[in-house]
N, C-alpha and C positions, 0 to 999 in steps of 0.2 A: 130927720131922726134916723140914727143908725139901727140896722136890724140886729137883734141879739145873736150871739154866736150859737150855732147849732149844737144840740146835745149829742149828736152822733154824726159820723161822716156823711156828707152830702151824697145821695144815691147817684150812681153813674148815669150821666146824660151824654149821648153822643153829640159831637160838635156838628153844627149844620154847615153844609158846603153848598152854595148856590141855592136855587129854589126847590129842588126836588131830591138832591143827593145828600147823604149823611155819611159822616166818617167818624170812627171811634177815636178817643183821645190817645195821644202818645204818652206812654208811661215808661219809667225806668224800673227794671227789676232789681231786687236786692242781689240776685245772682250776678249782675254786672259789677257788683262791688264785693263779691264773696271773699276775695282775698283779704281785703281790708277788714271785713267783718270777722273772718276766721282768725286774723292776727290780733283781734281785740282793739283795732284802731278806730272802729266805727261800731257803735251799739245800734241795734235795730230800732230802738226807740228814737234815736237821733237821725235815722236814715231819711225820713220824710223831709225834715228841715234841711238836711245836707243836699238832697236832690233839688229842692226849691231854690236854695241859694247858689249852688254850683252850676246847675243846668237850666234853671228858669223853667222847669216843668212842674205841673201841679198834680201829677198822678204817679202812683207807684204800684208795682207788683211786689208782694212779700212772700218769701219762701217760709213755710212754717218752721223748718228746721233752723232758721236764723233767729227765731224767737228765743228768749232766755229760758222759757218754759212753755208749757201748753195748757196752763191752768187759766182760770178766769182773770186773775190779776195781770198776767202777761198780755192778754188780749186787750184789757181795759187800759193798761199803760200805753200800748201802741195806739189805741183809739184816741186817747187824750192827746198824744203827740200829733196825730193826723189832724185833729180838730184845731189844735193850737196853731199849727202852721197853715191852716186852711187848705189842706191837701185832700186827695182822694185815694183810697185803695181800690184799684180796679180789679185786682185778682189776688187770691190767696192760693199759693201752690203747696199742695200736700205731699207728704212723703210716704205714699202708700204702696201696697203690692197686691194687685188683683190676680196674680198668677198662682197664688197659693191654693192648695186643695182644701176641701172641707175636712174638718170643721174650722181650720185656720182661716179660711176666707170669710166665714161668717163672723168670727171674732174681729177680723180686720175691719170689716164693714161697720160693725158696732162701734169700734174705736173712732172711725171716721164720722159716723153720725154724731157722736158726742162732741167731736171737734167742731163740726159745722155749727152746732148750736152755740157753743162757747164763742166761736169766732164771728158770729153774726154781728157783734157790736162794731166790727170794722166797716160795715156798710158796703162791702164789695158785692159785685153781682156775678163774678166768674170764679169758679173753683177749678184750678188745674189739678188733674189727677194723672198718675203714671200707670202704664201697664204693669210694671214690676218685672222682676227677673229671677226670683228664687224658686219658682215652681218649675216642675219638669213636665215634658210632654212635647208632642209635635205642635206645629203652628196652629192647627185646627183645634187641638185640645186646649192650648193656651188661650186662643181667641174665645172659646166657649166660657172659660173661667173669667176672663176680663170682662166680657159682656155681662156675665152673671153678677160680677161685682158692681158694675155700673147700674144695672137694673135694681140691685139691692139699695143703692144709695140714692137713686133718682127720686123716690117719694119724699124723702127728708129734704133733699135739695130743693125740690119744687115748692114744698111747704114753706121754705124760708126765702123763696124768690131767687134762688141761685141757679146758675147754668153750669153744668158739668162739662169740662173740656179736657178730653184725653190727649195727652201730649205724645207725639211721635218720637219716642226716645226709648233707650235701652234696646237690647238686641231685637226683641220682638217688634217694638214700635218703629224701628228704623226702616222696616220694610213696608212700603205703601200698601201692598196687597193685604197685609195683616191688619192694618188700621181700617181699611175698607171692609174687611170681613167682620170686624167688631161692629162698625157702624151699621151694617146691614142686619145685624142681629138685635138692634135696639129699635124700640118704638120711638122714632124721632119726629113724632107729630108736633113736638114742642121745640125745645131749644138745645138739647144735648148735641155735642159735636166734638170737634178736635181742636186742640191747641196746636196750631201749625208752627213748628220751629223750622226755619229755613236751613239751619245747619245740621239737623239731625237725620241725615240720610247717608246710606252707603254711597261711595263715589259714583257708582253707576246710576244712581237714582237722583243725584244732586240737581240735575237740570229739569227732569220730568216729574219728580216727586211732588214738589209744591203744586203743580198744576193738577195732579191726580187727587190731592187731598183738599184743595181750596174750597170745593163745594161744601165740605163738611166743617169748615173753619168757623169757630166761634171766638177765638182769641189767637193772636199771632205773636210769635217771638221773631222779630225781624232782625237779621244779621247780615252784615256785608263787611268785607275786609279789603275790597279793592273797588275803586271808583273810576269811571271814565271821566274825560274832561267835561262832559255834560252833567256829571253828578250821578249817573246811573250806577247802581251797585251790582257787583257780580257775586253770586252765591259761592261760599267757600267749599272746596272739596276736602280740605283738611282744616279742622278747627284750630284756632289760635287763641291767645290770651285775650280776654275781654279788654277793650280799650280803656275802660273807666278805672281799671286798677293801676 
């Protein structure tokens, strides 16, 4: 007897490797197809099915700004597509800015809290957040605001069973020292950490940056544009167009 289809996406479960090691699932981000999506050639609702058929992968990351809207209907439509294709959303990437001063930062955090509650129907366990780049100040001042934004959002995220992962991107986040500064200001007794993007470093940090941030990683954007004969990838010093476009 066949099991009934789930009413919401299956919660993320890591794939088991060997007797004692665990590995996370491989997923494709909607950013990898951002040119097709922006040209209107691929709707985000069709994205999970496209990934399954084209790449034979059963998990995706979705950028919030690729949704047609950010109301309940938009999230429910995507959740229905994920269920229909028997896929999983492993991460929702938000378009936030934690560098803003108060009271703008407080309003930004309230917007994000509302988004998390509406988006919970997708069943993801990881929420990618940005440092942001509109606020002014030196690195220490920006780090204090970013950590404050994270702390504001953490209770809501935890109540929904979500892990916040701050991506090392935008000018502030591309410096490993800044990301470490933020992490040290958080109570990381649970799961908050970094979304480690291999390509988001200044050239001088491309080789050493991933090693510095790996201990904080909760989600990874793996990128490689050159491969050795043995299949080992080299980290890019200059970003190039995503291969899937």
